[in-house]
C-alpha positions, 0 to 999 in steps of 0.5 A: 127025512124031512125035519120037524119044526122042534128040531128047526127050534132047536138047532136054531138057539144052538147055532146062535149059541156057538155063534156068540162062542165063536166071535168071544174065541175070537175077539179074546185075542185082542182084549186081552192086549187090551188089558194088559196095555191098560195095565201098563199104563196104570204101572206107568203112572204109579211109577212117575209118583215113586222116589227113585232114589232114596238112598241119598236121603236114607240116613239123613235126619232132622234133629230138633236141635235144628228145628228149634233153631230155625223157630228161634231164629223165625221169631226174631226175624217177626220182631224185628221186622214189627220194629223196624216197621215203626222207622220214617216212610225214607228207610222205607223207601229204601227197602223197596229201592234194595229189594228191587235191586234183590230182585235182578238178581233172582236165581244167582243164590240157591239156599237147599237144605235136605 
C-alpha cells in the first residue's frame, strides 16, 4: 500500500508537533531548576533587607518628653552659637584649634541612643 500525498502532509505536521512536545518535556526539568534558583535569589534579597532581631527594640519607646528636651536643647545650642559668633577672631582661632584636637579623638566615644 502506498502513502498518498495528503497522508504525507498530515503525518509530517503531526511529527513536527510531536517533536515540539518532546523537546518541551526534555527542557522542563532545566526550566524548573532555573525558576527555583530565581525564587531562592529573590528570597535571599528580601531577607537581607529584613530586620533580624526585633526583640531588643520590641519594648523600646520614644517618649514625648525626650523629644521635647532634645528640641529645647537644640534651640539653646543654636542661640549660644549665635551669641558666640559675635566674638572676636581670636576666639574663633582657638575654637578651630580645639576642633582639630577633637578630630584626632574621633572614634573614642560613641553616643548611640535607641
